N, C-alpha and C positions, 0 to 999 in steps of 0.2 A: 566611500560607498560602504554599506553594511553587508553583512553576510547572512545567508540562511543556509544552514547545513541540513540536507535531507539525509536521514538515516533510515535504512530498511531494517526491520526487525531481524533478529538472529534466526537461525535455522529451526523450523518447527518440527515437532515429532511426526507430524503427518506431512508427507511430501509426495510429489508426483500427481497431485490432484489440484483442482481449482478450489482454493480454500475459501475465498469470499468471506461469508459470515460465519463459516465454521471456525471454532475457537479452540484449537489445540494448544497444548503447552509447548515449550521448547524441547528439542531433543537434547541429549547430553552434549552433543557438539554445539548446539545453540546456546546452552547454558555457559559453556566455556567461551564462546564468542561474546556473549553479553558481559562476562567478567573481564574479558580482555579489551573491550571497547573503550577507547580513550576519547573523551569528549571535553571540549573547552568549557569553562565556567560561564555558560550562557543559559538563559531561560529555555526550558524544554517544554514543548507541546507534543502530546503523544496520543495515539489511538488508544481507546479503552479496551481493545481486544487483548486477550491474555498473552499472545505471542509478543505483542509490543510492550505490554506492562512488564513481562518477565525480562525483556531486553533492557529495560531501565535499570535492572539490577539494584533496586533500592534508591536510585537517584530521584530527587524530587522533580515532579513534572505536573503540568496542567493537562489533565485528560480531556480531550475534546471529542465528543461523539461524532462530529463531522469528519474526523480523520479516520473513521473505521473503513475497512476495505469495502470495495464494491460488493453488493449482494448479487451473486450469480443465480439466485433462486434455485431452480431444479438442477442446476449444474454444480452447486456447492458440494464439495466432497467427492466429485467424480473425476476420473482421469480423462484425458482427451479421447482415448480409445473408447471409453464408456459413453462419452458424450456423442461421438460420431455414430456409435451403435444405436443409442437410444433416441437421438435427436439429429438424424442425418441431414435433414433439410436446413434446420437452424444452424448446425455446425458448418455446413457449406456456405450459408449466407453470412455467418459471422466471419469466416475466413476471408470472404470477398470484401467485407466492409466492417471491420472490427468495431469501430465507434459508431457506425450508422445503423447496424442491425440490432434490433431489440429482441432479447430472449424473453418470451412470455413468462411472466412470474418473477423476472429479475428486475434489478434497478436499471432503468434506462440511462444510457451514457449521458445525455444532456442533464438529467437530474443529478447524476453522480458528479458531473463537472461543476454544476452550480453549488452543490453541497461542499465540494472541496474549495471552491473559490470563497465561499462564506467562511469556512474554517480558516483559510489563509488570512482573511481580514482580521482574525482574532490573534494573529501571531506576529506582533511587531518585531522587525529585525533590529539588531542582530538576535538570532535565535536558532534553536535546533528543533526540527520537526522529525519525530520518530514515528514512522507509519509503515505502509505496505507498498508493494511494487506498483499497483495501479494508482493508488493515491499519489505516490511520489512522481509517477509519470505525468499525472495531471498538474501537480504543483510545478514540476519542471517546465511543462508546456506553458503554464500561466506566466511563469517568471522569465522565460527565455523566448517564447514564441515558437518553439520546436514542436514537431508532431509528437503527441504522447505515445503513439504506437512504436516509435523508434527508441524510446528510453529503455535502458537496461540497467539493473542494479543487483548486485549479489547480496546475500544475507549479511547483515551487519556492516555493509559498505556505507561510507559517508561520501556524499556528493556535495561539494561546496559551491554555492552560487553567490555572485556579487549582485546585489540589488540596489 
């Protein structure tokens, strides 16, 4: 069996908000995490967003637009408290059905899921995929059959999957 290593980008400078398409740099801690990240000599496929590119720390990689984080539309850059305050109905509906409720102006989950599946088809194993929490949750779901909402991953954490 071959392996796919799912790597989440290192800690961004902007935390505590839904980043989505927001494109912050890494924090000082994130830069240290990127320098300390030990990866095997496998092809790397990465999101083109800055926090992922900086996590590469100069490693060669193929940047795939399909691996960028989900676009939360009007929620990008907002904390959950701000979302609940500004969008109370959508926030409650999203909590009740995270993958089934569409936020107006945001990327629908089915389209996001399809985009990630297409990107995965461009990443032959064995390989490393360096992306984002929601992206990696869909990749994990596609590869294991698990529910994407149950997937958790820390900054700069590596999850190894046998495929």
